[in-house]
C-alpha positions in Angstrom: -14.6 1.8 62.4 -13.3 3.7 59.4 -14.5 2.8 55.9 -12.0 3.1 53.1 -13.3 4.2 49.7 -11.9 2.5 46.7 -11.6 4.1 43.3 -13.4 2.3 40.5 -11.2 0.2 38.3 -10.8 1.7 34.8 -9.2 0.5 31.6 -6.4 2.4 29.9 -7.7 5.2 27.7 -6.5 3.6 24.4 -8.6 0.4 25.0 -11.7 2.4 24.4 -10.6 3.0 20.8 -8.9 -0.4 20.1 -10.3 -2.4 17.3 -9.5 -6.1 16.4 -6.7 -6.6 13.9 -8.0 -7.3 10.5 -6.4 -9.5 7.9 -4.4 -7.9 5.2 -6.3 -7.8 1.9 -5.4 -10.4 -0.6 -4.6 -9.3 -4.1 -6.8 -11.0 -6.8 -3.7 -11.5 -8.9 -0.3 -13.1 -8.6 3.1 -12.6 -10.3 3.9 -14.9 -13.2 7.7 -15.2 -13.5 7.6 -16.6 -17.0 5.5 -13.7 -18.4 7.0 -11.2 -15.8 3.6 -9.6 -15.3 0.8 -9.9 -12.7 -1.9 -12.3 -13.9 -5.5 -13.1 -12.7 -6.6 -16.6 -11.8 -7.8 -17.1 -15.3 -4.4 -16.3 -16.7 -5.2 -12.9 -18.2 -3.0 -9.9 -17.5 -4.1 -7.9 -14.4 -3.1 -4.6 -16.0 -5.7 -5.2 -18.7 -8.5 -5.5 -16.2 -10.0 -2.0 -15.9 -12.4 -2.8 -12.9 -9.4 -4.2 -11.0 -7.3 -1.1 -11.7 -10.2 1.2 -10.6 -10.7 -0.8 -7.4 -7.0 -1.3 -6.4 -5.3 1.6 -8.1 -2.3 -0.5 -9.0 -1.1 -4.0 -9.9 2.5 -3.5 -8.8 4.3 -6.2 -6.8 7.7 -6.5 -5.2 8.7 -9.2 -7.6 10.2 -6.7 -10.1 12.8 -5.6 -7.6 14.1 -9.2 -7.4 14.3 -9.7 -11.1 16.0 -6.5 -12.3 19.7 -6.6 -11.4 20.5 -3.5 -13.4 18.6 -1.1 -11.0 21.8 -0.5 -8.9 
């Protein structure tokens, strides 16, 4: 009787480095159409908040591209 050897099952190489998908960070500000600036939850301008600027490096949003028709 001949015994057949079976190779051990292995996972694809990339699975050893895969990490669970993380949620996208949520900005602590939102765009106010009336003022046309990003504002914090308390209503103050996000651009005036130095700790926020230091932590996020920017307060830009995509809303400006939708409001300025003269950029063509």
